[in-house]
C-alpha positions in Angstrom: -0.1 -0.1 0.2 1.9 2.7 -1.2 0.3 5.1 -3.3 -0.3 8.6 -2.1 -3.7 11.1 -2.5 -3.6 13.8 -5.5 -3.2 17.3 -4.4 -6.1 18.3 -5.2 -8.4 15.3 -4.3 -9.3 15.3 -0.6 -8.9 13.0 1.9 -12.2 11.2 1.8 -12.0 10.8 -2.3 -8.5 9.1 -1.7 -10.2 6.6 0.7 -13.2 5.7 -1.8 -10.9 5.6 -4.7 -8.5 3.5 -2.9 -10.5 1.3 -0.9 -13.5 1.0 -3.9 -11.2 0.6 -6.8 -7.6 0.0 -5.4 -5.1 -0.8 -7.7 -4.3 -4.1 -9.6 -0.9 -4.3 -8.4 -2.2 -4.7 -4.9 -4.6 -7.4 -5.6 -2.0 -9.4 -7.2 1.0 -8.8 -4.3 -1.9 -10.0 -2.0 -3.0 -13.0 -4.0 1.4 -14.0 -4.5 1.7 -13.2 0.0 -1.1 -15.1 0.4 0.3 -18.3 -1.3 3.6 -18.2 0.4 3.6 -19.5 3.7 3.5 -18.7 6.9 0.9 -17.6 9.6 1.3 -15.0 11.4 0.8 -12.3 8.4 -0.7 -9.4 7.7 -4.3 -8.7 8.5 -4.2 -6.4 4.9 -1.9 -7.4 2.3 -0.8 -11.1 3.4 2.9 -10.8 4.1 4.1 -13.8 5.8 5.9 -13.2 9.1 7.4 -16.4 9.7 8.5 -19.3 7.6 10.6 -19.7 4.5 9.0 -16.0 2.8 9.7 -13.9 5.9 13.5 -13.0 5.1 12.3 -12.4 1.5 9.2 -10.0 3.5 11.8 -8.1 5.3 13.9 -7.6 1.8 10.9 -5.0 0.7 10.2 -3.7 4.4 7.4 -6.1 5.3 7.7 -7.5 8.8 5.4 -6.6 12.0 5.4 -3.9 13.0 6.1 -2.4 16.4 3.0 -0.5 17.0 0.3 -2.7 15.8 2.2 -5.9 15.2 -1.0 -7.5 13.0 0.3 -5.4 10.5 3.6 -5.2 8.1 5.4 -2.0 8.8 4.9 -0.5 5.1 1.0 -1.1 5.8 1.0 0.5 9.1 3.1 3.1 8.0 0.4 3.8 5.1 -2.5 3.5 7.7 -0.5 6.1 9.8 0.4 8.6 7.4 -3.3 8.3 5.7 -5.8 9.0 8.3 -9.3 9.1 7.2 -11.3 6.9 5.6 -14.7 7.1 3.2 -18.2 5.2 3.1 -18.6 2.0 0.6 -20.2 -0.7 -0.2 -18.6 -3.8 1.6 -19.6 -6.9 3.3 -19.1 -7.9 7.2 -18.8 -11.1 8.9 -19.2 -11.9 12.7 -18.4 -15.6 14.3 -18.6 -16.0 17.9 -18.5 -18.6 20.3 -22.2 -20.2 21.6 -22.2 -20.4 25.1 -18.7 -19.5 25.9 -19.3 -18.7 29.8 -19.7 -22.4 30.4 -17.0 -23.7 28.2 -14.6 -21.2 30.1 -16.2 -23.0 33.6 -15.7 -26.4 32.2 -11.6 -26.1 31.9 -9.0 -24.4 33.1 -7.8 -20.4 31.8 -5.2 -21.7 30.2 -6.5 -24.5 28.2 -10.0 -22.0 27.3 -7.0 -19.4 25.9 -5.5 -22.5 23.9 -8.7 -23.6 22.8 -10.0 -20.0 21.2 -5.7 -19.3 19.9 -7.0 -22.2 17.6 -10.0 -20.1 16.7 -8.0 -17.5 16.3 -6.0 -19.1 13.9 -8.5 -20.9 11.8 -10.4 -18.0 11.3 -7.1 -15.6 10.8 -6.3 -18.3 7.8 -10.3 -18.3 6.6 -10.4 -14.5 6.5 -7.4 -14.2 4.5 -7.7 -17.3 2.0 -11.2 -15.4 0.8 -9.5 -12.0 0.7 -10.9 -10.7 3.9 -9.4 -8.6 6.2 -9.9 -9.3 10.4 -11.7 -5.7 11.6 -10.4 -7.2 15.4 -10.9 -10.2 18.3 -13.0 -9.3 20.7 -12.7 -12.5 23.3 -14.5 -15.1 21.7 -15.5 -13.0 18.5 -14.3 -12.5 15.0 -15.1 -9.6 13.1 -14.1 -9.5 9.8 -14.5 -7.1 6.7 -14.6 -7.6 2.7 -14.3 -4.4 0.3 -13.7 -4.2 -3.5 -9.6 -3.1 -2.8 -9.5 -6.6 -1.9 -12.4 -9.0 -3.1 -13.4 -6.8 -6.6 -17.3 -6.8 -6.6 -17.1 -10.4 -5.0 -17.4 -9.4 -0.9 -20.4 -10.6 -0.2 -19.7 -14.2 -1.9 -16.6 -14.0 0.1 -17.6 -13.3 2.9 -20.4 -16.2 3.2 -17.4 -18.1 1.7 -15.1 -17.4 4.9 -18.2 -17.9 7.3 -18.8 -21.6 5.9 -15.4 -22.5 6.0 -15.0 -21.1 9.3 -17.7 -23.4 9.9 -16.3 -26.7 8.6 -12.8 -25.9 10.1 -14.5 -26.2 13.5 -16.7 -29.7 13.2 -19.6 -28.5 12.2 -21.1 -31.2 10.2 -18.9 -33.5 11.2 -19.6 -37.0 12.6 -18.7 -36.1 16.0 -20.0 -32.5 16.0 -18.0 -29.5 16.5 -15.0 -29.0 18.9 -15.5 -25.5 19.0 -19.9 -24.3 19.2 -20.4 -21.2 16.6 -22.9 -19.0 14.7 -22.2 -15.8 12.5 -23.9 -13.6 10.9 -22.9 -12.0 6.8 -24.2 -8.5 6.0 -23.5 -6.0 3.1 -24.8 -2.6 2.7 -22.8 0.9 3.4 -19.7 1.4 6.1 -17.2 3.8 6.5 -14.0 2.4 6.7 -10.4 3.4 7.7 -7.3 4.5 9.7 -8.6 5.8 13.1 -6.7 6.2 16.0 -3.5 7.7 16.8 -0.1 7.2 15.5 0.7 4.1 17.6 -2.1 2.5 17.7 -4.0 3.1 14.2 -6.1 0.1 13.4 -8.1 -0.5 9.6 -11.9 -0.7 10.9 -15.4 -0.8 9.8 -18.2 1.6 11.2 -22.2 2.3 11.1 -25.3 0.5 11.1 -24.6 -2.4 8.4 -21.8 -3.3 11.2 -24.0 -3.4 13.7 -26.6 -5.6 11.9 -23.8 -8.0 11.2 -23.2 -8.2 14.9 -26.4 -8.7 16.0 -27.1 -11.4 13.6 -24.3 -13.2 14.6 -25.5 -12.7 18.6 -29.3 -14.9 17.2 -27.3 -17.4 15.2 -27.9 -20.4 16.5 -25.0 -23.3 16.8 -23.7 -24.5 13.1 -26.2 -21.7 11.7 -24.9 -18.6 9.5 -27.6 -15.9 9.5 -27.0 -14.2 5.7 -28.8 -10.8 5.3 -31.0 -10.9 2.4 -29.5 -8.1 0.5 -26.4 -10.5 1.0 -27.4 -13.4 0.1 -29.0 -11.7 -3.5 -25.0 -10.2 -3.7 -23.5 -13.4 -3.1 -25.8 -15.6 -4.9 -27.1 -17.7 -3.6 -30.1 -20.0 -3.6 -33.5 -18.6 -3.6 -35.2 -22.0 -2.2 -33.0 -21.9 1.1 -34.7 -21.1 4.3 -35.6 -17.9 4.8 -36.6 -16.4 8.6 -37.9 -12.7 9.8 -36.1 -11.7 12.6 -37.0 -8.6 14.8 -33.2 -7.5 16.1 -33.0 -5.4 19.1 -32.3 -1.7 18.1 -34.0 -2.4 15.2 -37.2 -0.8 13.8 -37.6 -2.8 11.1 -37.9 -6.7 10.8 -34.1 -8.2 9.2 -35.1 -11.4 6.8 -32.3 -13.4 6.6 -31.1 -16.4 4.8 -29.9 -19.3 6.9 -26.8 -21.8 5.8 -25.6 -24.5 7.7 -22.6 -26.5 6.9 
């Protein structure tokens, strides 16, 4: 991410063009980086921080940033230099552990931390493999963003595919049941995406009603369910014959129509 704003562009114009059009070289580089082992890797460009590819990445300035180790130095420097963002169409994925309080009570704190660590690793790989960006891990919850810079116009389909891959990887649909019970929500809409925070703690995040809606969907999804909003289902090309529900989500004035997916 080495682009700089045109002197005649506003910050918002720069970010909107950057997030929605991006640069084919950036997408191509990410396509290559995410195929080089191994994790962990930059949440934006997917440059690997360990394994055989790490020395090469360090030579081109892509080592973990001291200020935010989830990003490489070049991506963090870009974020901290170009604070701001823009409202764009995007897709979001929230996935969290069902019954985490009971799970934590049934094992030691160290074992529970190990279980979540395994989840974080699988979730990170699933998001990167489907060209998403990890917004954050909040306790037992994953928040991921999909936008045209990384996915082209297939952001809804990539968010749904990530959720399906994540449920498969945690054992949903398997003969022995999941080793970690998850529920997920996917929604497509307009959100503000950009760099927030001060110079020492800059992060890329998404804000707005679309984010809140996705969080609500994940909160009411049952074990093994992916609740996909109607708009995300249409954008991702899901079959019209799948199960539909109309949900009264907390804080929403109108019912939200969803498609229900299971692994």
